[in-house]
C-alpha positions in Angstrom: 142.7 205.7 204.0 140.1 205.9 201.3 141.1 202.9 199.4 140.5 200.4 202.8 138.0 202.1 203.7 135.9 201.8 200.5 137.9 198.5 200.5 135.8 197.7 204.3 131.9 199.3 202.2 133.3 196.8 199.3 132.9 193.4 202.4 130.2 195.4 204.0 128.2 195.0 200.8 129.1 191.8 199.6 128.7 190.6 203.1 124.6 191.5 202.7 124.7 189.7 199.4 125.8 186.7 200.9 123.7 187.5 204.1 120.3 187.3 200.9 121.5 184.9 198.8 121.5 182.7 201.4 118.6 183.8 202.8 117.1 182.7 199.6 117.8 179.8 199.3 116.8 179.0 202.8 113.6 179.7 201.8 113.7 178.2 198.4 114.8 174.5 200.2 111.9 175.0 203.3 109.4 175.7 200.4 110.6 173.1 198.2 111.1 170.7 201.4 107.1 172.0 201.6 106.3 170.4 198.1 107.7 167.6 198.0 106.4 166.7 201.7 102.7 167.7 200.4 103.0 165.8 197.3 104.3 162.8 198.9 101.7 162.8 201.1 99.4 163.3 198.3 100.8 160.1 197.0 100.6 158.3 200.1 96.6 159.1 200.5 95.7 158.2 197.2 97.5 154.4 198.1 95.1 154.1 201.1 92.6 154.7 199.1 93.5 152.9 195.8 94.4 149.4 199.0 91.0 150.3 200.6 88.8 150.7 196.9 90.4 147.7 195.9 89.8 144.9 199.4 86.7 146.2 198.7 86.0 145.0 195.4 88.2 141.2 196.8 85.1 142.1 200.0 82.4 141.9 197.8 83.9 138.9 195.1 84.3 136.6 198.4 81.0 137.4 199.2 79.5 136.0 195.8 75.5 134.2 196.7 77.0 131.1 195.5 73.4 130.3 195.0 73.2 131.9 191.8 75.7 130.0 190.1 74.6 127.7 187.9 76.8 124.7 186.6 77.3 123.9 183.0 77.7 120.4 183.0 80.8 118.8 185.1 83.5 121.2 184.6 81.8 124.7 183.6 79.9 127.9 185.7 78.9 131.2 185.9 77.0 133.4 187.8 75.6 136.6 187.2 74.4 137.9 191.1 76.8 141.0 189.8 76.4 141.5 187.4 74.9 145.1 188.0 78.0 146.2 190.0 79.7 145.2 186.5 81.7 141.9 185.8 80.2 138.6 185.8 81.7 135.4 187.9 82.9 132.1 185.7 85.1 128.9 186.7 86.6 126.6 184.8 88.3 123.4 185.4 89.2 122.5 182.2 92.1 125.3 180.4 90.7 126.4 176.9 88.4 124.4 175.8 84.9 126.2 176.4 84.1 130.0 176.5 81.8 132.3 176.4 80.1 134.9 173.8 77.9 138.8 174.9 76.3 140.3 174.2 74.2 143.7 174.8 72.0 144.6 171.6 74.5 144.8 168.7 77.7 144.5 171.0 79.4 141.2 171.6 82.0 140.3 173.3 83.5 136.3 172.7 86.0 134.5 174.7 86.6 131.5 172.9 89.5 130.5 175.3 89.0 130.9 178.7 92.1 130.1 181.1 91.1 127.5 184.4 89.6 128.9 187.7 88.2 132.0 188.5 87.4 134.7 186.3 85.6 137.9 185.8 83.8 138.8 182.8 83.0 142.5 182.6 79.5 143.9 181.7 81.0 146.7 181.1 78.5 147.5 177.4 76.3 149.7 179.6 72.1 149.1 181.7 70.2 147.0 179.3 69.7 143.5 177.6 72.9 141.1 178.5 72.9 138.0 176.7 75.2 135.1 178.0 76.7 132.5 176.0 79.1 130.2 177.3 80.2 127.7 174.5 82.7 124.7 173.5 85.7 125.8 170.5 85.4 122.9 168.1 88.1 124.3 165.5 88.9 127.8 164.4 85.9 130.0 165.6 84.1 127.7 165.1 82.1 126.7 168.8 79.0 125.1 169.8 76.6 126.3 172.3 76.1 124.7 176.1 74.0 127.0 177.1 72.2 130.0 176.6 71.1 132.6 179.5 69.5 136.5 178.6 69.9 138.7 181.4 68.7 142.5 182.6 71.2 144.9 184.2 70.7 149.0 185.0 73.1 150.4 186.8 74.0 153.0 189.4 76.6 154.5 188.4 78.0 153.5 184.6 81.4 154.0 185.0 81.3 150.8 187.3 82.8 148.3 184.7 85.8 150.3 183.9 86.8 150.9 187.3 87.1 147.6 188.4 89.5 144.2 187.8 89.3 142.1 185.0 89.8 139.1 182.6 91.9 142.0 180.1 93.1 144.4 183.0 94.4 142.1 186.0 95.3 143.5 188.8 94.8 143.1 192.7 95.8 144.6 196.5 99.3 142.7 195.4 99.6 144.2 192.9 103.5 145.9 192.9 103.4 148.9 190.3 99.6 149.9 192.3 102.2 152.2 194.8 104.0 153.6 191.5 100.4 155.0 190.1 100.1 156.5 193.9 103.1 158.3 193.1 102.7 159.9 189.8 98.6 161.3 190.6 98.9 164.8 190.4 96.3 166.6 193.1 95.5 169.2 189.8 93.7 166.6 188.0 92.3 163.6 186.2 93.5 164.6 183.6 97.3 165.4 184.1 97.8 162.4 186.6 96.1 160.4 183.0 99.1 162.0 180.9 101.8 161.0 183.4 100.9 157.9 183.7 100.2 157.4 180.2 103.8 158.7 180.0 105.4 156.0 182.2 103.8 153.3 179.9 105.5 154.6 177.1 108.8 155.3 178.4 109.6 152.0 181.3 107.6 149.0 179.5 109.3 148.2 175.6 107.4 146.5 173.0 108.1 143.3 173.3 109.3 141.7 169.5 109.2 138.6 170.6 106.1 138.4 171.5 104.6 140.1 168.5 106.5 137.6 166.3 104.8 135.0 167.8 101.5 135.7 168.0 101.7 135.9 164.1 102.6 133.2 163.8 100.3 132.1 166.4 102.8 130.2 168.4 100.2 131.1 171.2 97.6 129.8 173.0 94.7 132.5 172.8 94.0 132.7 177.0 98.8 132.8 177.1 98.0 135.6 175.1 95.9 138.1 177.8 97.9 140.9 179.3 99.4 139.6 182.5 100.0 143.7 184.2 102.1 142.3 187.2 104.0 139.9 184.4 104.7 143.1 182.0 105.2 145.6 185.1 107.4 143.7 186.8 109.5 142.6 183.4 109.5 145.8 181.3 107.9 144.8 178.0 104.9 143.9 176.9 102.7 144.2 173.4 101.1 147.3 172.8 98.0 145.1 174.4 100.2 144.2 177.8 100.9 147.8 177.9 97.2 148.6 177.3 96.0 146.5 179.9 99.4 148.2 182.4 98.1 151.6 182.2 94.3 151.0 182.5 95.2 148.6 185.8 97.1 151.7 187.3 94.1 154.6 185.9 91.7 151.8 187.6 93.8 151.5 191.0 93.8 154.9 191.5 89.5 156.1 190.2 90.1 156.7 186.9 87.7 155.3 184.8 89.1 153.4 181.7 88.6 151.3 178.5 90.8 149.0 176.8 90.0 150.0 173.0 90.9 148.2 170.2 90.9 149.6 166.9 93.0 149.8 163.6 95.2 152.3 163.7 97.7 153.3 160.6 96.5 149.8 158.9 97.1 147.8 161.3 95.2 146.1 164.7 95.9 148.2 167.4 94.9 148.7 171.0 94.6 151.8 173.0 92.7 153.0 176.2 90.3 156.0 176.4 90.1 157.9 179.8 87.0 159.7 181.7 89.6 162.4 182.4 86.0 164.6 183.8 82.0 163.8 183.6 81.6 162.7 180.0 85.3 163.8 179.0 87.0 161.3 177.3 91.1 161.3 176.8 92.1 159.0 174.0 96.0 157.4 175.6 98.0 154.9 173.5 101.1 154.2 176.7 102.4 151.7 172.9 103.0 155.4 170.9 102.8 158.7 173.9 100.5 159.5 171.9 97.1 161.6 174.0 94.1 162.9 172.8 92.4 162.2 169.9 93.9 162.1 166.4 91.8 160.7 163.0 95.1 157.4 163.0 92.3 155.8 165.6 89.4 154.5 164.7 87.8 152.0 167.0 85.6 149.1 167.3 85.2 147.4 170.1 86.3 149.4 174.0 86.3 146.6 176.8 
């Protein structure tokens, strides 16, 4: 009888333990479901805000004051009316024949080989006096000046140029990677979101050694080497500039100011990112090497 009684006690204790374990498992499942639902809700909200931001920009672009468009010859024009919104609109009817230089102080951005169609050139050197030159390429990097204009820019927010699409950071409301960017957003901080997007590009976009060799042999036109972020995302490959441009587009689309940085990395030309994660605080991100945070091996020369 004692053995039977002891057996019943053990069975009851085991049942209690099993019940408690089942209850804990249920709590954990519900908790995990709540966290996943909350994360999904946050991601959806970020995506909606991203689309709203991009569509607002595209509407602004459609409403540009065309009376301010300046024609240069029969095949090129520019419009400065939205310069304080972070961009200049240029239109070319030729391919790789006419370009621009844009100066502010001691800094110059050079676009010697622009594609046909409409291009957004960033006005990203802060408030001040700018000089735009329209040029025709003669040979190598030599060019003749077709037109020259000076204009003043006063930004309400110096971050504006780093939150919109541009020549080197193209994206729009139809870009398929915006959804992926929203999924990677972390409600904890912009810094964590920036790190996640950098790591995602580092892990999922392979380095395109074939394209790198073609560029080194000068077998590709300059404008054709400019990043096509949608193609990079879909094909899953690119050189350092491509990976930086895709990560920058993803970060800008979710409202995180991001610059593409050109400079020297371990003795070679390289492109990486500088992202504003807090007011006055910029974080180095390299989606090619996976580096996050400052390192002495990165020597910046120009920020775009």
